[in-house]
Kinemage of the C-alpha trace (Angstrom):
@kinemage 1
@onewidth
@group {chain A} dominant
@subgroup {mainchain}
@vectorlist {calphas} color= white
{ca met a 1} P 31.403 4.019 -24.834
{ca ala a 2} L 32.645 2.037 -21.732
{ca gln a 3} L 30.129 1.712 -18.890
{ca pro a 4} L 30.927 3.905 -15.826
{ca ala a 5} L 31.856 2.272 -12.689
{ca pro a 6} L 29.027 1.066 -10.310
{ca leu a 7} L 28.019 3.524 -7.414
{ca ser a 8} L 26.961 0.597 -5.327
{ca pro a 9} L 30.424 -0.230 -4.059
{ca thr a 10} L 31.621 3.504 -3.327
{ca ile a 11} L 28.322 4.310 -1.580
{ca gly a 12} L 28.476 1.155 0.440
{ca ala a 13} L 32.047 1.834 1.643
{ca thr a 14} L 31.390 5.517 1.975
{ca glu a 15} L 28.264 4.704 4.203
{ca arg a 16} L 29.730 2.170 6.399
{ca thr a 17} L 32.795 4.412 7.010
{ca leu a 18} L 30.663 7.485 8.111
{ca phe a 19} L 28.344 5.157 10.220
{ca ala a 20} L 31.669 3.638 11.996
{ca leu a 21} L 32.848 7.356 12.719
{ca leu a 22} L 29.434 8.646 13.946
{ca asn a 23} L 29.074 5.277 16.037
{ca ser a 24} L 32.733 5.943 17.597
{ca arg a 25} L 31.209 9.028 18.795
{ca leu a 26} L 27.892 7.687 19.955
{ca glu a 27} L 29.492 4.609 21.865
{ca arg a 28} L 31.605 6.931 23.893
{ca gln a 29} L 28.152 8.361 24.999
{ca gly a 30} L 26.433 5.105 25.632
{ca ile a 31} L 24.215 6.128 22.771
{ca ser a 32} L 22.571 3.714 19.936
{ca phe a 33} L 22.156 4.998 16.680
{ca pro a 34} L 18.300 4.558 16.916
{ca glu a 35} L 18.581 6.568 20.059
{ca trp a 36} L 20.779 9.262 18.440
{ca thr a 37} L 18.276 9.400 15.482
{ca val a 38} L 15.281 10.412 17.788
{ca met a 39} L 17.530 12.726 19.796
{ca phe a 40} L 18.505 14.228 16.188
{ca phe a 41} L 14.820 14.517 15.220
{ca leu a 42} L 13.798 16.249 18.459
{ca gly a 43} L 16.736 18.483 18.964
{ca ser a 44} L 15.051 21.392 21.156
{ca asp a 45} L 11.673 20.740 19.485
{ca arg a 46} L 9.046 18.587 20.857
{ca leu a 47} L 7.214 16.491 18.304
{ca pro a 48} L 4.110 14.404 18.348
{ca arg a 49} L 4.717 10.626 18.975
{ca ser a 50} L 3.418 9.638 15.670
{ca val a 51} L 5.877 12.047 13.700
{ca val a 52} L 8.896 10.695 15.545
{ca leu a 53} L 7.374 7.031 14.712
{ca ser a 54} L 7.030 7.847 11.207
{ca arg a 55} L 10.344 9.491 10.736
{ca leu a 56} L 11.944 6.445 12.477
{ca ala a 57} L 10.015 4.197 9.898
{ca ser a 58} L 10.627 6.540 6.808
{ca gly a 59} L 14.470 6.892 7.439
{ca arg a 60} L 14.774 2.966 7.726
{ca val a 61} L 16.119 3.254 11.199
{ca val a 62} L 13.402 1.116 13.000
{ca glu a 63} L 9.708 0.607 12.680
{ca gly a 64} L 6.664 -0.954 14.008
{ca glu a 65} L 6.737 -2.485 17.483
{ca ala a 66} L 10.487 -2.047 17.852
{ca ala a 67} L 10.073 1.898 17.233
{ca val a 68} L 7.489 1.950 19.989
{ca ser a 69} L 9.747 -0.200 22.393
{ca leu a 70} L 12.630 2.301 21.522
{ca ile a 71} L 10.676 5.197 22.611
{ca asp a 72} L 9.495 3.464 25.571
{ca ala a 73} L 12.941 2.452 26.384
{ca met a 74} L 14.304 6.074 25.927
{ca val a 75} L 11.454 7.380 28.525
{ca lys a 76} L 12.837 4.745 31.104
{ca thr a 77} L 16.133 5.755 30.561
{ca gly a 78} L 15.449 9.455 30.979
{ca arg a 79} L 16.500 10.421 27.547
{ca ile a 80} L 13.128 11.637 26.448
{ca glu a 81} L 9.768 12.390 27.853
{ca ile a 82} L 6.370 12.231 26.884
{ca val a 83} L 4.141 15.398 27.369
{ca lys a 84} L 0.819 16.726 26.808
{ca val a 85} L 0.526 19.925 24.871
{ca asp a 86} L -2.577 22.055 25.137
{ca arg a 87} L -5.706 20.575 23.777
{ca glu a 88} L -3.894 18.199 21.627
{ca asp a 89} L -4.943 14.298 22.058
{ca glu a 90} L -1.850 12.907 20.859
{ca pro a 91} L 1.312 12.833 23.312
{ca tyr a 92} L 4.309 14.718 22.314
{ca val a 93} L 7.934 13.341 22.853
{ca met a 94} L 10.855 15.743 23.815
{ca leu a 95} L 14.500 15.528 25.029
{ca thr a 96} L 14.816 15.877 28.789
{ca ala a 97} L 17.438 18.197 30.223
{ca ala a 98} L 19.951 15.487 30.726
{ca ala a 99} L 19.815 14.160 27.286
{ca glu a 100} L 19.981 17.863 26.027
{ca ser a 101} L 23.369 18.419 27.978
{ca thr a 102} L 24.735 15.024 26.364
{ca phe a 103} L 22.994 15.725 22.903
{ca phe a 104} L 24.167 19.609 21.882
{ca pro a 105} L 27.767 19.074 22.651
{ca leu a 106} L 27.801 15.664 20.752
{ca arg a 107} L 26.077 17.144 17.807
{ca ala a 108} L 28.319 19.670 17.651
{ca glu a 109} L 31.226 17.364 17.589
{ca val a 110} L 29.589 15.409 14.725
{ca ala a 111} L 29.063 18.755 12.871
{ca ala a 112} L 32.700 19.598 13.466
{ca ala a 113} L 33.830 15.991 12.019
{ca ala a 114} L 31.347 16.733 8.917
{ca gln a 115} L 33.383 19.937 8.198
{ca lys a 116} L 36.712 18.002 8.211
{ca ile a 117} L 35.130 15.412 5.979
{ca tyr a 118} L 33.929 18.110 3.496
{ca ala a 119} L 37.015 20.190 3.675
{ca gly a 120} L 38.237 20.620 -0.003
{ca ile a 121} L 35.268 19.535 -1.686
{ca ser a 122} L 33.066 22.569 -3.583
{ca gln a 123} L 29.683 23.253 -2.534
{ca glu a 124} L 28.479 22.548 -6.056
{ca asp a 125} L 29.966 19.054 -5.997
{ca ile a 126} L 28.372 18.321 -2.528
{ca glu a 127} L 25.095 19.521 -3.877
{ca thr a 128} L 25.174 17.415 -7.165
{ca thr a 129} L 26.380 14.467 -5.024
{ca arg a 130} L 23.399 14.982 -2.659
{ca arg a 131} L 21.037 15.109 -5.423
{ca thr a 132} L 22.380 12.128 -7.243
{ca leu a 133} L 22.009 10.092 -4.161
{ca glu a 134} L 18.692 11.273 -3.363
{ca gln a 135} L 17.570 10.250 -6.895
{ca val a 136} L 19.365 6.681 -6.265
{ca gly a 137} L 17.586 6.401 -2.835
{ca arg a 138} L 14.192 7.054 -4.434
{ca gln a 139} L 14.535 4.658 -7.433
{ca ala a 140} L 15.885 2.193 -5.013
{ca ala a 141} L 12.766 2.625 -2.830
{ca ala a 142} L 10.408 2.554 -5.672
{ca leu a 143} L 12.270 -0.952 -6.830
{ca leu a 144} L 12.169 -2.176 -3.090
{ca arg a 145} L 7.983 -1.359 -3.110
{ca gly a 146} L 7.631 -3.141 -6.024
{ca ala a 147} L 9.499 -6.279 -5.204
{ca ala a 148} L 7.577 -6.256 -2.068
{ca thr a 149} L 4.305 -6.241 -3.776
{ca thr a 150} L 5.272 -8.695 -6.532
{ca gln a 151} L 7.117 -11.322 -4.719
{ca pro a 152} L 5.267 -14.240 -3.379
{ca pro a 153} L 5.116 -14.632 0.403
{ca his a 154} L 7.664 -16.929 1.918
{ca ser a 155} L 6.345 -20.355 2.909
{ca ala a 156} L 7.355 -21.864 6.231
């Protein structure tokens, strides 16, 4: 039996095309992909700062000091604000009203584009593709974790 064609080229080309499409929308609003990701996580909610930082890292968007710097920069530009919630010790993060006025129309535009992209594809095929890609992602992450623990450190 012949080997199936590898998924990697298709996954890569699709991801790059979707990313370019999203970035074309974001650039018109002066929003970077990491900023969009924070805005998307928040929507009309407020989340603990640690949750936002964790989601940025787990999504492989940005992590560590770069994620902290992103949050700080978004506060300075007025896209998000840090708020105290009741008796919680941890600060929460939420969109500012100005950011909401940009984010919600942009999110609707992105959703409309997604509908056009998925037009003509059955829900069953979309769900099968989602499950397959999730499994591929989990297995790749497991290999990555294994590679990170088995490779010797780089020497300077």
